[in-house]
N, C-alpha and C positions, 0 to 999 in steps of 0.2 A: 055404215059401221060393219067391220068384218065380223062374221059369225063363226069363223074357224077357231078351234082351240089352239091353232098354231099361228096366232096373230104375230105381226111384226111390231115390236115395241121399240121406241127410240133409245131405250136404255140397254138394248141387246146388240152387241157388236161381235161378229164372228162367233155367234152362238153362246156368248158369255154375257150374263146379265150384269149391268153396271148400275150403281145407285143413281136415282134421278135427282138427288139433292146436292149435287156437286156443281160448283161454278167452273168456269173455263180454266182456272188455276188448280182445280182439284180440291178446293176448300169447300167444306159443307156449307150449303146455303141455309139450311135450317139447323141452327145450333142446338146440340144436345148437351153441351157442357161436358165434353170428354175429359177436361182438366179443370182443376179448381185451385184458387189461391185463397187459403183459409186465414181467418183472423187478421185481416188487414186493419191496422190501428194507426197508421201514418202514411204519408205519401210514399208510394212504392211502384216500381216497375213490375207489372204482372206478366207481361210477355213483350219482349223487345223485337219481335218479328210480326209480320202481318197475321191476323187471326180474326176471330169473331167473338164478341161478347154475347154469351147466352143469357145469363141471369145475374142479378145482383141481389143478395139476401142480407137484410139487416139483422145482425146478431144482437147488437146493443146500439141504440141510437145516439148515445151521448147525452149531455144535459145542458149544453149552452149553444150559442149561435155558431154559425159556420155551415159547411155543406159537405156532403160526399160528392166529389167531382171526379169524373173519369174522362180521359183524353185518348185520342188516336195519335200517339207519338211513341218514341222509343226510350225517352228518358224523362225524369220528373222535371228537369230544367227546360225541356222543350214544350211543356204544357202551356197553352195559351187559350184564350176564349175562342180563337179561330179553329182549334181542333178538339173542342169539347164535344163529347158524345152523350154525356149524361150528367146532370147536376140535380141533387136533391137537397135543397136548403133545410137546415135543422128546423123542425116544427114538431112539437109534442104530439100533434094529431096525426101527421103523416108518417113520421119516423117512429115506427113501433117495432119492437123485437119480433122477428119472424116475418116481416114484410118481404115479399118476393116481387121483384121487378123483372119482367121478361123483356130483355133488350133486343136480342137477336139482330145485332148490327155489326157489319163488317168493319174492320180497322185495317187500313192499308199500310200503316207504318208499325204500330205496336199498340199495346194496351197498358195504360198507366192510371193509377189512382193518384191524383195530384193534390187532393185535399180531403180532410175529414173534419167533423165538428170539433170544437175546441176543448171540451172537457167531458168528464163523465165516462171515460173509457169506451169511446165508440169503436165498434168492430163490424166489419162486413166480410162477406164471402163473395167471390166472383167466380162464376163458372164460364169457361171459354173453350174455344178450339183454335 
């Protein structure tokens, strides 16, 4: 292990420090949620280009059956079980207001909320990059 204060770090190129948390495309590997989609109450496109889901926060869980479902696609019509990245079925025990789910998962096509529970005004927040 080098003992010099002038060590060579892989994140330093031409004397300029670069973040160590970027992938080959320049997208952050550890999502900090630089952007947010607030108060999602129905199926919606969150981001129609590649990105990374950081967190999903339940603001209001709803009151009946159904699920919060998120997919890696660019439109709500393209959502299928094959591209699901997160599903949280309605359950009075697990779906509580304020629950935070750290997803930190890359999406190669886009980020879509394809379903929410059926009644009771369910609302979620999604942070992403």
